[in-house]
C-alpha positions as CSV (number, residue, x, y, z in Angstrom):
1,M,88.8,90.3,115.0
2,T,92.3,89.2,113.8
3,T,94.3,91.3,111.3
4,Q,96.7,89.4,109.1
5,V,100.0,91.0,108.6
6,R,101.5,90.2,105.2
7,E,105.2,90.2,104.5
8,P,106.3,92.5,101.7
9,A,107.0,90.7,98.4
10,R,110.6,89.8,97.8
11,A,112.5,92.4,95.7
12,R,113.4,91.3,92.2
13,A,116.5,92.3,90.4
14,V,115.9,95.2,88.0
15,L,119.0,94.6,85.8
16,S,120.3,91.2,84.6
17,T,123.9,90.2,84.4
18,E,123.7,90.7,80.6
19,D,122.5,94.3,81.2
20,F,125.6,95.0,83.3
21,R,127.8,93.6,80.6
22,L,126.1,95.9,78.0
23,L,126.5,98.9,80.3
24,Q,130.1,98.0,80.9
25,E,130.7,97.8,77.1
26,A,129.0,101.2,76.6
27,V,131.1,102.8,79.3
28,L,134.3,101.3,77.7
29,F,133.3,102.7,74.3
30,Y,132.8,106.2,76.0
31,L,136.2,105.9,77.7
32,R,138.0,105.1,74.4
33,E,136.3,108.0,72.6
34,H,136.9,110.5,75.4
35,E,140.3,109.5,76.8
36,D,141.4,113.1,77.6
37,A,138.1,114.5,78.7
38,P,137.7,115.8,82.3
39,G,135.7,113.5,84.4
40,T,136.9,110.3,82.7
41,A,138.1,108.9,86.0
42,K,134.5,108.7,87.2
43,F,133.6,106.6,84.1
44,S,136.7,104.5,84.6
45,N,135.6,103.8,88.2
46,L,132.1,102.9,87.0
47,Y,133.5,100.6,84.4
48,H,135.4,98.7,87.1
49,R,132.4,98.5,89.4
50,L,130.2,97.1,86.6
51,G,132.9,94.5,86.0
52,S,132.9,93.4,89.6
53,V,129.1,92.8,89.3
54,T,129.5,90.6,86.2
55,R,132.2,88.4,87.8
56,R,129.8,87.3,90.6
């Protein structure tokens, strides 16, 4: 008796490039509204990481 081994299905992208642009726009809106809030640096870093995804 032979058992067939199936390869796992290829992973599909969960978010599209457009989704990343929308997220980046939302983060930018947050940054502008909360310029002096503590923790803004984390959002600024996220904004730039999202931008690097949309430039690919």
